[in-house]
C-alpha positions in Angstrom: 20.0 26.7 -13.8 17.7 24.4 -16.0 19.7 21.4 -14.8 19.2 22.3 -11.1 15.4 22.7 -11.6 15.2 19.4 -13.5 17.2 17.7 -10.7 14.9 19.1 -8.1 11.7 18.1 -10.0 13.2 14.6 -10.5 14.0 14.2 -6.8 10.6 15.5 -5.7 8.9 13.0 -8.1 11.0 10.1 -6.8 10.2 11.1 -3.1 6.5 11.2 -4.0 6.7 7.8 -5.6 8.5 6.2 -2.6 6.1 7.8 -0.2 3.1 6.5 -2.2 4.6 2.9 -2.3 5.2 3.1 1.4 1.6 4.1 2.0 0.2 1.3 -0.2 2.3 -1.3 1.6 1.2 0.1 5.0 -2.4 -0.5 4.2 -2.0 -4.2 4.3 -1.7 -6.4 7.4 1.5 -6.2 9.4 4.4 -8.4 8.2 3.8 -10.8 11.0 0.4 -11.6 9.6 1.9 -12.5 6.2 3.3 -16.1 6.4 5.4 -15.3 3.3 7.2 -12.3 4.8 8.7 -14.5 7.5 10.5 -16.5 4.8 11.9 -13.5 3.1 9.5 -13.8 0.2 7.4 -10.8 -0.8 3.7 -10.8 -1.1 2.4 -7.4 -0.2 -1.2 -6.4 0.6 -2.6 -7.7 -2.6 -1.7 -11.2 -1.4 -3.8 -10.9 1.8 -7.0 -12.5 0.5 -5.8 -14.2 -2.6 -6.4 -17.9 -2.6 -3.7 -19.9 -4.3 -4.2 -23.6 -5.2 -1.8 -25.9 -6.9 -2.9 -29.3 -8.3 -0.6 -31.8 -9.9 -1.8 -34.0 -12.8 -0.2 -36.5 -15.1 -0.9 -36.6 -18.9 0.2 -39.0 -21.5 0.7 -38.0 -25.1 2.9 -37.1 -28.0 5.1 -34.0 -28.3 3.5 -32.0 -31.1 5.6 -28.8 -30.8 8.1 -27.0 -28.5 8.5 -23.3 -29.0 10.2 -20.9 -26.7 9.3 -22.0 -23.2 6.2 -24.0 -24.1 5.6 -27.7 -24.8 2.6 -28.7 -26.8 1.4 -32.3 -26.1 -1.2 -34.0 -28.2 -3.5 -36.2 -26.3 -6.6 -38.2 -27.2 -8.8 -35.2 -26.3 -6.8 -32.5 -28.1 -3.6 -30.5 -27.7 -2.4 -29.0 -24.4 0.1 -26.1 -24.3 2.1 -26.1 -21.1 4.7 -23.5 -19.9 8.1 -25.1 -19.4 10.7 -23.7 -16.9 14.1 -22.7 -18.0 16.2 -25.1 -15.9 15.9 -28.9 -15.8 17.7 -31.8 -14.0 18.5 -34.9 -16.1 20.6 -37.7 -14.7 22.0 -35.3 -12.0 23.0 -32.7 -14.5 21.4 -29.2 -14.9 20.3 -28.5 -18.5 18.4 -25.7 -20.1 15.0 -26.3 -21.8 16.7 -25.7 -25.2 19.4 -28.2 -24.6 16.9 -31.0 -23.9 15.9 -30.8 -27.5 19.3 -29.8 -28.9 20.9 -32.9 -27.4 18.0 -35.1 -28.5 16.9 -35.9 -25.0 13.4 -34.9 -26.1 12.1 -34.9 -29.7 9.0 -33.8 -31.5 6.9 -36.9 -32.1 8.1 -38.8 -29.0 5.6 -40.3 -26.6 5.8 -38.6 -23.2 4.3 -38.8 -19.7 4.2 -35.2 -18.3 3.5 -34.1 -14.8 1.7 -30.8 -15.0 1.3 -28.3 -12.1 -1.9 -26.2 -12.5 -1.6 -23.1 -10.3 -4.8 -21.1 -9.8 -4.9 -17.6 -8.1 -8.4 -16.3 -7.1 -8.5 -12.7 -6.0 -11.2 -11.4 -3.6 -12.9 -9.7 -6.5 -13.5 -13.0 -8.1 -10.8 -12.7 -10.8 -9.1 -16.0 -11.4 -5.8 -16.6 -13.1 -4.7 -20.1 -14.0 -1.3 -21.3 -15.3 -0.1 -24.8 -16.3 3.6 -25.4 -15.6 5.5 -28.5 -16.7 7.0 -30.1 -13.5 8.5 -33.3 -14.9 8.6 -35.1 -18.2 9.4 -38.8 -19.0 10.1 -39.5 -22.6 8.7 -43.0 -23.2 10.6 -43.2 -26.6 14.2 -42.4 -25.4 13.8 -43.3 -21.7 14.9 -39.8 -20.5 13.4 -38.5 -17.2 13.7 -34.7 -16.7 12.6 -32.8 -13.6 12.0 -29.0 -13.6 13.9 -26.9 -11.1 11.0 -25.0 -9.5 10.7 -22.6 -6.5 10.1 -24.5 -3.2 6.5 -23.2 -2.9 5.6 -25.1 -6.1 7.0 -28.4 -4.7 4.1 -28.7 -2.2 1.3 -29.4 -4.6 -1.6 -31.9 -4.1 -1.4 -34.8 -6.5 -4.2 -36.2 -8.7 -4.0 -38.6 -11.5 
């Protein structure tokens, strides 16, 4: 009997959750108004008035550290910590971020030229979120050129030097 009551409460809670999510998504503009929906990419009502900008810059410096999925590059004006994607293309081969260092394609202390994508999201409330993502790196010491495998929406960034 307790199992039956528990199952009923669980199903009722799940139905309430689904109905609530459906109501929240219904508050936004229709899917035809969302350019992302037509490409099969989500967005939802929160994306309606969010302004997204992506700017590409190039920095020169020395690899100071590489931990997890971050690269720290030392420049004349200080150190910059940049998020590094998981997958990379080097000489037509796909490699992980870890393998770039494990196979000595990149080394701490090497001079590099890094292409950094700065993505900024500005919400209608004024809240701004900024992330720096490593798009490409050229090791000037070893001669290795690596390009990050990024989603297509990040490939269309404006470029500044």
